[in-house]
N, C-alpha and C positions, 0 to 999 in steps of 0.2 A: 568520852569524846570519840567521834568517829575517826577511823584511821584514814590516811591519805593514800595508802596502797594496801593491796591485800596482803595477807601473811604469806609466807613461803610456802606452806602447806596448800592453801587455797589457789595461789597462783599456779603450782605445778600440777595439782590435780584437776583444775578447770581446762578442759580441752574440748570444749563443746562446739568450737567453731574452727573446723578444720585443723585440729590439733592446738588450738589457740583459745584463750578465756573468751566465754560467751559475750562478754561486754565489748568485745572488738567487733562483733556483728551489729551492735547497736551504733557504735561509732562510724563503722564502715558505712553504713547507709545513711546516716546523718551527713557525713562528710560528702557522699556522692550526691545527695540532693543539694547541698549548699553549693557545691562546685557546679552542678548543673545550672543552678541559678546565676552564678559569678561569671562562668566562661561562656554561657548563652548571651548574657548581656554584653560582656567584653567583646565577643566576636563581631558584634554589629555596632559598638559604640562609636569607633573611628569612622566607619562607613556613614553612620547617621550624622556625625558632625561635618564630614567634608562633601557629602552628597548634596547637589544643588537643591534648593527649595522646592523647584518646580518638579523635582523627582522624589520628594517626600522628606528630604533631609533638612539640614539647618544651614548650608552653604558656609561653613565656616572655612577660613583660609587653611589650607593644607598643612602648611609648616606649624601654624599655631595649634591645629587639631592633633598633629602627632606629639607636640609637647603637652598638651591636655590629657591624652590617653596615658602617657608616660607618668606624668605627675599624679594622675588619680591612682596608679599602682603605688607610687611613692607614698601617698597619703594612706592608703589602705593599709599596707604594712607598717607604717609608723605608728599608727593607732594601736598596734599589738602591744607596745610598751604600756600604754595606759590600761588596756584591757588585761594585760598580765598582772598589773598591779592591783587592779579592782578584785582580780581572782584571788591573789596572795593575801589581801588584806581585808577584803570585804565580803564577796560573794562566795568564794570557793569556785573551782573550775567547772563543775557541773551546771550551776546556775548561771554562770557567765556565759556558757556555751548556749543556753535557752535564751537569754535576754538578747544576745547578739543575734541569733536567728530572726527573732521578732522584728529588729531594727532592719535587718537585711531585706526582709519581706516587704516592709513598708517602703523602703528605698526602691525596689523594682516596681511597685505599685506607682510611685512618683514619676518614675521614667515611662510608665505606660500611659500616662496622661497626656494628652495633646496640647500641652501648654509651653511648647518651645524650651528655651534655654532655662527657664525658671524650673521646670520639671527636671531638666538635667542636673542643674546644680543641687537642688533638694534631694533628689534621688542620690546623687553621689555622695553627698554629705552623710546621709542616713546609712548607705552601704558601707562607707568608710568606718564609721562608729560601731556599727554592728560586727563587721569584720574583724575589728580590733578586739572585741569581746571574745568573738567565737574561734577565730583561727589559732591562735597560739595556745588557748586553753584545752581545745579538743585534742590537741597532740599531747598535752600534759596528761590529760586523762587517759590517753592511750598508754603512755609510759607508766602510768600508775597500775596498771593491770599486770605489771610483771615485776618481778624480783630484780634487784641490780644486775645479777650475774646469770639471769635466765637467758640461755642461749637461744631462745626463740625470739629474742626481743627485735633484733635487726629484721628478721623475716617477718614479724608482726608488723613493723613500720612500712615495710614494703608492701604487704597485703593491704593495709590501710592507705598506702599511697595509690594503690591501683583503683580505689574508690574514687579519688580526685580525677583519674583519667577516664573512667567510665563516665562519669557526668560530664566531663569536658569533651569527651568524643561525640555524645549523643546531642548535647545541647546546641552546639553551632549548626548541626544539621537542621535541627528543628527552628530555632530561632533565625537562622539564615533563610530558610525556605519561607518561614512566615514573613520576614521583612521584605522578601523579593516578591511574594505573591500577594499579600495584604498590604503591608506597611510596617514601618519599623516598630511603632508601638504594640502591634501583635506580638512581635518577637520579645519585647520587654514584658508583656503580660504573662508569657509562659514561663519567663524567669521567675516571676513572683509566685506562680502556681508550684514550681519546682521547690522553692524554699518552704512554701507552707506544708508541703508533703514531708519534708525533712524534718520539720518540728513535730508534726503528728507522729512519725515514727521515733523519734527521740523520746517523747514523753511515755510512749507505750513501752519502750525496751530500758528506760533508765535503771529499772531494778537489777538488770544484770551487770550494772557498773559496780556493785557493791560499795565500797568505801573510797573508790579511787578519786582523789581530788572533790570529795563531797564538801570539806569544809575549807575555810581559809587556812593555810599552814602558818601564817604569821599575822594573826588579826590584830586590828587596831584596838588598843585599850580604850575603854569608854571615855575615860578623862581626856583622851587626845583627839577623839572623833571631831569635836567642834573646830579645834584649830586646824586639823588637816583638811577637813572639808572646806574650810574658809580659804586656805592656801590654794586648794584645787580651783576653786571659783576665781581667785585672783589670776592663776596661771591660765584659765580659760579666757578670761577678760582681756589678758595680755596678748594671747595668740589672736584673738579675734581683731584687736586694736591693731597689732602689727600687720594683719591681712589687709585691714582697712587702709592704712598708710601706704602699704606696698601698692595697693589697687590704684590709689590716687597718684602715686609717683610713677607707676609704670604699667599701669592697666592690668590686664589678665597675664602678660607676661612678667610683670613685677611680682605678682602673687605666686607664680610658678617659681620664680628664682628664689623667693623667700623660702618655699618648701623646700626647694632643692639644698638650699643652706642647712635648714633643720635637719635633713635627712643624713648630713655628716656630723653636724654638733650633736645631736642626740646619741648616737652609738659612742662617741667619744666620751661624752658626759656619763653615760651608764656604765662603761667599763671602769671609769674613774671612781665612780660611787661604789661599786662592787668590790674594787681592788681595796679600797680604804675603809669599806665598811667593818666595824667590829663584828658583825653578825656573819661575816665571811671567815670562816674557820682557817687556821694556819695551814692545814692540809689541803684546803680547797683553793687557796690563792693561785698556787702554780697552775691549777687546772684553768683557771679564768685567763692567765697568761697565755697558756697554750691555746685558748680558744680564739685569741686575736688573730693570728695569721689565718686560721680556718675562716674567720668572719670576713676578712679582706678577700680571701679566695672566693667565697660565696658572693660577695657583692660583686666582684668582677664577672663572675659567671651569670648572675641575675642581670648584669647591666646588658649582656648580649641576648640572653634567654628571652627576656621579658620584651624585647622588641618585636616579638612575634605579632603581637596585636597593634603594633603601630608601623614601624618600618617595613617589616615583612608583609604585613597586610596591605600597605600602600603599593609595595612592589608588585604583589599579586593582582591587585586592583588594576594597576597601570601597564605592567610589563609581562604578564603571564597569560597564555592562552587557556581559557576556562571552558573550553568547548569539548564535548565528547560526542562523537558520531553526529555532529551537527546541533547537539542540544548544549545550551549554555546553563551551567550550573552556578549557583551563587557563590560569589567570591568568599563569603563567610566560611564555607565548607573547608577551605584550606586550613582553618584553625582546629579542625578534627584529626589532622595527620598526626601531629605529635601525641594526642591521648591514645589513639588506637595503636600506635607504636609502643607506647608504655604498656598498654594492656597485653600486648604479646611478648615483650621483653621482660617485664617485672618478674613472672614466675621464673624465668630463666636466670636473671641475677640473684633473685632470693635464694634459688637452689644452689647457684654457684657459691654464694657466701657460706651457706651451710655445709656444702661439700667440701670447700677449702679449708673451713674451720680456722685453725690456728696458721694456716698457711697463706690465708688471704691477705691482700695488701692492707697495710695500716691505714687508718682514716685519714692521715695527711696525704698519702700517695694515692688514695681514692679521689680525694680532692683535686690533686695535682693532675691526674687523668682527665678529671671532668673538665678542668680549665682547658687542657690542650685540645680535647674534642670540641668543646664549644667554640673555641677559636678557630679551628679548622672548618667548622660549619660556616663561618662568616669569610673565611678565605675562599671556600666554594661559592659564595655568593658574589664575590669579586669577579669570578669567571663568569657567573650567570649574568651579572650586570654589563659586562662587556659584550656578552651574546646579544643581550636586548638592546643594544645599539642598533641593530640590523632588524628589529621588529619584535613582536611577542614572543616569548621562548616557552619551551614545552614544561609542564608542571612537574616533570621529573627532576628538575633542578630542586624545587622545594621539597620533593619527596626525600632526595638524597640528604639535603641540608637537614631536615627533620630527622632522619635516621641517626646521623652523626650527633646532632644536638640531644637526642633522646638517649643515646648511649651515654653521654656526659651526665645528663641529668640523673640517671639511675645510679650513678657512682657518686653523686653529691647529695641530691635532695633527700631520699629516705635515710641515707646514712647520717646525713647532717641533723635531721629530726632527732634520731637516736642518740647520737653522740651529744646533743644539747642537753638532753634529759639526764645524761650521765656526768657530764662536767659541771652542771649547775649547782651553785652553793645550795644547800636546803633551804635558806631564808629567802632566796631568790627564785625559787623553782618555776613559777608560771612567768616571772619577769624576764628570765633567762631566755624562755622560749619566745617571748615577744622580742628579745634582743636578736635572736636567730632571724626573725622576719624583717628586722631592722637591716639585715644584710641585703634584702631584697629592696627594701626602701632606699638604702644609700645607693644601690646599683641604679635603680630606675630614677632616682633623684639627679644623678650624675647624667644618665641617658636623656632626661628631659631637656637638658642644655645641649647635649651632643647631636640629638636628633635634627637640630636646625641646620647642620651641615650636610645632612644626607641629601636634600634636594639640589645642593650645589654640585656634588660629585659623588654619586652612589658607589661608584667602583673604589675610589680612594677611601671612602667612609668605611666599607665592608673590610678592605685590606687592613687598615690601620687599626681598628678594634680587634680583628681576628689575630693580627700579629701580636698585639700586646697581650691577649689572653694567653697564647702559646708561650711567649717568654715567662710571664708570671707563673704558668704551670710548671715550667722547668726549674724555675728558682724555689718553688714550694717543693718539689720532689727532693731537691738537694738538702733542704732544711728539715725533712721529715723526722731524721733521728733526733734531732734537738727538740722538736715539738713532741714527739712521743715519750722522752723523758720527763718533760712537763707534765704530761698527762697522767703520770703516777700509775701506769697500768691500765688505765681505762681505754677501752677499745670500742 
């Protein structure tokens, strides 16, 4: 039987990619191209929805469009639970990553077709399903390249995280320019090409992954497959039926509300299952409990951060001067500010954690700092919004906001990926990574309801959410010693 992780000797001796395992290179470039496609599409999705039909868009009501963009993020990350389960019980992480990439590519192709809302709905559904397979499992494969106590682990995840942001930086520049110069469908087409390149690279370099997540760690027994697959079919039918009922009762907004509710119910149910499961060992159970406050903090962080493609995109479109020396650049280019800052700052943070070693802040305190910073970024937007009352404001407001937000992201996201792989019960390895992405799902699910209040009073909206994040960050910092005790030495 193939191993799910390399042996200690292999892991420690393999330093072929900047001192890290060669497999990290394969996963780095796969993630880069997948994120190129994802962020390239996301940068123009909202604009495509609310831009008037006469200008090449769909002319959707702006308030509804903001909710649609937010709830799309919710569904993407929610699907990670199913993707993690399939990897744990059926495919193994490596195959799940490949199958997910194929579905994502097909989704972008659907968006590229000029068939209106039908192409949008079909494309988003395919991307949601594909990302659910790829996103949680590629991080699990990264974790499997290292031994549990390999001190390169956090630095490796930070390097891997840079791939996300290289793709995220370049893609809005390309898709935004194409959307402005040719049309939105040209932008969606290049996103499809990006995912195709990622798939080709993954197939070529897969041999470097050795045994990391090559097989399902907790495979379904043959005698249970029929019953379990039947149950999956019933659940799928129930979800579709619930969606249809929600649509008839409340239209698109009814479906959005249903998904928002599911984004809260799912993680609550998942924590309950893991804590009560006999497959969760006694020594693993306190670590799951320690993960709960980290999950809540992450949900609050992503609630604010993920509004970059909805509320912040709308603010940039309506209230920010996007002229440089008389030349008007695409509004979608603002979405590249965060990734370029990650590219510049990620090596600094990676080096900082290695240099500090045992003196580095604990994981709970890193999360607390991230919450305070992301809260301050929205407090800053409160002042930007007030300034916008007198006319369009300078882009420097957004640059500073993204700088503060990015510093918070580097204290939470790569660290969260790493700590999730270490706190996860062995029987729920990929599924716990899916649970990590449910934090994003829960945050954006709540945001899909909150963004409706943005157009009423942008200033109050920014100040309320920013202040709430700062307060929650302070509470988490106070609780850090108790959380560390439950983590049982895992950092």
